[in-house]
C-alpha positions in Angstrom: 0.0 0.0 0.0 1.3 3.5 -0.9 0.4 6.9 0.5 -1.7 8.7 -2.2 0.1 11.6 -3.8 -2.7 13.9 -2.8 -1.4 13.8 0.8 1.8 15.5 -0.4 0.2 18.0 -2.7 -1.2 20.5 -0.2 -0.5 21.3 3.5 -2.6 19.4 6.0 -4.7 21.3 8.6 -4.0 20.0 12.1 -7.3 19.0 13.7 -8.8 20.6 10.7 -8.7 24.4 10.0 -9.6 25.4 13.5 -9.9 29.0 14.8 -11.7 29.4 18.0 -12.1 33.1 17.6 -14.2 32.3 14.5 -16.2 29.7 16.2 -14.3 26.7 14.7 -12.9 24.5 17.5 -10.4 21.8 16.8 -11.7 18.6 15.2 -15.1 20.3 14.6 -17.4 20.1 11.6 -16.9 23.8 11.1 -13.1 23.4 11.1 -13.5 20.6 8.6 -15.6 22.7 6.3 -13.2 25.6 6.5 -10.3 23.3 5.5 -12.2 21.9 2.6 -13.1 25.4 1.4 -9.4 26.4 1.6 -8.3 23.3 -0.3 -6.2 21.9 2.5 -5.8 18.3 3.6 -7.3 17.5 7.0 -5.8 15.7 10.0 -8.3 14.6 12.7 -8.1 12.5 15.9 -10.2 9.5 17.0 -11.2 8.6 20.5 -13.7 5.9 21.6 -17.0 6.2 23.3 -18.4 3.9 26.0 -20.4 2.1 23.3 -17.3 1.6 21.2 -18.0 4.2 18.5 -15.2 6.3 16.9 -15.6 10.0 17.9 -13.5 12.8 16.4 -11.9 14.3 19.5 -8.3 14.7 20.6 -8.1 14.3 24.4 -8.8 11.3 26.6 -10.6 13.7 29.0 -13.5 16.0 28.0 -12.6 19.0 30.2 -10.2 21.1 28.1 -12.4 21.2 25.0 -15.9 21.0 26.5 -15.7 22.1 30.2 -17.3 18.7 31.1 -15.2 16.6 33.4 -14.4 13.0 32.9 -13.0 10.6 30.2 -14.7 10.5 26.9 -14.8 6.6 27.2 -17.3 6.9 30.0 -20.0 8.4 27.8 -22.0 6.9 24.9 -21.8 8.4 21.4 -25.3 9.7 21.8 -24.4 11.5 25.0 -21.2 12.9 23.4 -23.1 14.2 20.4 -25.0 16.5 22.8 -21.9 18.0 24.4 -21.0 21.4 23.1 -17.4 22.3 22.2 -16.3 25.4 24.1 -16.5 28.8 22.3 -18.9 27.5 19.6 -22.3 26.0 18.8 -20.4 22.9 17.6 -20.8 19.4 19.2 -18.5 16.4 19.1 -18.9 14.6 15.7 -18.6 10.9 15.0 -16.0 9.6 12.6 -18.8 8.6 10.2 -20.2 12.1 10.2 -16.8 13.6 9.3 -16.3 11.1 6.5 -19.7 12.0 5.1 -18.9 15.7 5.4 -15.5 15.4 3.7 -16.8 13.0 1.0 -13.5 12.6 -0.7 -13.1 16.3 -1.5 -9.7 16.5 0.2 -7.2 14.0 1.8 -8.1 12.9 5.3 -5.4 11.9 7.7 -6.7 10.1 10.8 -4.8 9.6 14.0 -6.1 6.8 16.1 -5.3 7.8 19.7 -3.7 5.3 22.0 -6.3 3.3 24.0 -3.8 1.1 25.9 -2.5 4.0 28.0 1.1 3.1 27.6 1.5 2.4 23.9 1.1 -1.3 24.5 -1.1 -4.1 23.1 -4.4 -3.1 24.7 -6.0 -2.0 21.4 -8.7 -3.3 19.1 -12.1 -1.8 19.8 -11.4 1.7 18.4 -9.6 0.2 15.4 -12.7 -2.0 14.7 -15.0 1.1 15.0 -12.8 3.1 12.6 -12.6 0.3 10.1 -16.4 -0.1 10.2 -17.0 3.6 9.6 -14.5 3.8 6.8 -15.3 0.5 5.0 -17.2 2.1 2.1 -15.3 5.4 1.9 -13.7 6.0 -1.5 -11.8 9.3 -1.0 -8.1 9.6 -0.1 -7.9 8.3 3.5 -4.9 7.3 5.7 -4.6 6.2 9.3 -1.7 6.6 11.7 -1.0 6.2 15.4 1.8 6.7 18.0 1.0 3.1 19.0 2.2 0.7 16.4 0.0 -2.0 17.9 -3.0 0.1 16.7 -1.7 0.0 13.1 -0.9 -3.7 13.3 -4.4 -4.4 14.5 -6.0 -2.1 11.9 -4.0 -3.9 9.2 -5.5 -7.2 10.4 -9.0 -5.8 10.5 -8.8 -3.6 7.5 -5.9 -4.8 5.3 -6.7 -2.4 2.4 -6.3 0.6 4.7 -3.4 3.1 4.1 -1.4 3.1 7.4 1.5 5.1 8.9 3.1 5.8 12.2 3.1 9.0 14.2 6.6 9.3 15.6 8.9 11.4 17.8 11.7 11.1 20.2 9.3 9.7 22.8 10.6 11.7 25.7 9.7 11.0 29.3 8.2 14.5 29.6 5.8 13.8 26.7 5.1 10.2 27.6 5.3 9.9 31.4 3.1 6.8 31.6 5.1 4.8 29.0 8.0 2.6 30.4 11.5 3.8 29.5 12.3 0.6 27.5 9.2 1.1 25.4 10.0 4.8 24.7 13.6 3.9 23.8 12.5 1.3 21.4 9.7 3.3 19.7 12.1 6.2 19.2 14.0 4.0 16.7 10.9 3.5 14.5 11.2 -0.3 14.5 7.7 -1.3 13.5 7.2 0.1 10.0 7.1 -3.4 8.4 5.0 -5.0 11.1 2.5 -2.1 10.9 2.4 -2.1 7.1 3.3 1.6 7.4 3.9 3.4 4.1 4.7 6.8 5.8 5.5 8.5 9.0 4.4 11.7 10.6 7.2 12.9 12.8 7.7 15.6 15.4 9.0 18.7 13.6 11.5 19.4 16.4 13.3 16.2 15.4 13.3 16.0 11.6 17.0 16.0 11.0 17.8 12.8 12.7 19.9 10.3 10.7 17.5 7.3 10.8 14.6 9.5 9.5 16.8 11.0 6.8 17.7 7.4 5.7 14.1 6.3 5.6 13.2 9.3 3.4 16.2 8.7 1.1 14.7 5.2 0.6 11.5 6.7 -0.6 9.4 6.7 2.6 7.2 9.8 2.7 7.8 11.9 5.8 5.1 14.2 7.1 5.6 16.3 10.2 3.7 17.9 13.1 2.9 20.6 14.2 4.0 23.7 12.3 2.8 27.0 13.6 4.5 29.7 11.4 5.7 30.2 7.8 9.3 30.3 9.1 8.8 26.9 10.8 7.2 25.5 7.6 10.2 26.6 5.5 12.6 24.9 7.9 10.5 21.7 8.1 10.3 21.4 4.3 14.0 20.9 4.1 13.5 17.4 5.7 9.8 16.6 5.3 7.6 16.0 2.3 4.6 17.8 3.8 3.6 19.7 6.9 0.7 19.5 9.3 0.0 23.1 10.4 -2.2 25.3 12.7 -2.5 28.9 13.7 -1.7 30.4 10.3 -2.6 29.7 6.6 0.1 27.5 5.1 1.4 28.1 1.6 
């Protein structure tokens, strides 16, 4: 499986083209529509509801984005659909709703958030929900995760899916719940083959590392996250094939 060329043609809006001042929270329908109107690719995140549905939402906890306390996994998809995103009239969309909204008009990059809690093997339900929602989708669509187990499982469930790995240096600061041995291993990007990954999306702070440069030289597409200025975009493009951006309008 190869990453469609459309994922490299235009910058990718991180959590869609969000702008809270304009009433477009991250991962909202309004942010998705704005990205489509601007011709950008879209990156979104998936979390799981109590009834094992895929919801478009970044955090494990609802509080930062909704003001409602508690994990998203403790509420059903129906309950979550009635929770308003702060600063807007938007509510939390399901993955199926976002797929229908995009309708193949722009590339859609989907990060499956870790459900194990420590980037381990405790995965499966969210991957099944994502595969079910996307089974009949015909537009450019790619999945990725920091947890390679999620992509291995998605490959088993949905073998025709385009899969990649979200990667970084896996510092203790960023991943305090992950054992040091796991962090050290994942930092070397050892699971590309096992995951069937045909691209990586790497931390923009760490793009000039030798192993990543070697992978790119071999033809592996390298995306990066998260770019927040034109200057940062220019610097990242020296080492990456495309950028995931927010907070400005990418070139």
